[in-house]
C-alpha positions, -999 to 999 in steps of 0.1 A, spaced: -399 625 -177 -391 605 -207 -356 610 -207 -355 604 -172 -372 573 -179 -353 560 -209 -320 567 -191 -335 544 -159 -343 518 -187 -308 518 -200 -293 518 -170 -318 486 -160 -303 472 -194 -267 477 -185 -267 461 -149 -287 432 -165 -259 429 -188 -234 435 -162 -253 409 -134 -253 385 -165 -216 389 -178 -207 383 -140 -233 352 -137 -214 338 -169 -180 343 -152 -192 329 -119 -205 301 -141 -170 293 -158 -150 297 -121 -175 266 -111 -170 245 -140 -130 256 -132 -135 247 -99 -152 214 -101 -127 205 -132 -100 210 -109 -116 191 -76 -124 156 -101 -86 161 -112 -75 161 -75 -102 134 -66 -85 114 -93 -48 119 -80 -59 111 -42 -76 80 -57 -46 73 -76 -23 75 -41 -47 59 -25 -40 23 -48 -5 33 -46 -10 32 -8 -31 2 -11 -1 -15 -31 25 -8 -12 7 -24 20 -3 -56 1 34 -56 -7 47 -52 33 21 -80 41 35 -100 18 71 -91 26 63 -99 65 48 -130 58 74 -139 31 101 -131 64 80 -147 90 80 -181 70 119 -176 66 123 -174 99 100 -204 107 121 -225 84 151 -219 94 140 -226 131 130 -257 116 162 -267 95 179 -258 130 160 -285 144 165 -312 119 201 -301 119 203 -303 159 180 -339 161 208 -352 130 242 -343 149 221 -360 185 214 -390 160 251 -389 147 265 -389 181 243 -418 192 254 -441 163 291 -428 168 289 -442 202 269 -469 195 293 -478 165 325 -473 194 303 -497 217 296 -524 193 336 -526 182 347 -525 222 319 -554 226 337 -573 195 376 -564 206 366 -577 236 347 -612 224 378 -619 203 404 -621 231 
């Protein structure tokens, strides 16, 4: 009976050691997974920062394009107005020249 009790005690000790070793391994695995998760989150945050910068650059580019289009439109309008003014001035000069030549006769 004592032998059986001693044997049972040895088995319990062995089971405890085995469970303790398994538990320690699980703790190491959990620590590795937590570290991998933290690293992945850092990568995701870095990627998110890059995406946000790209989005901001796209907005700035779009704003610059819109401004350039507006500026080009304003320049075309100014050109058209100057051209009309030039034509009116040219006609006015021709008219004044004609009137002056008629008065000289």
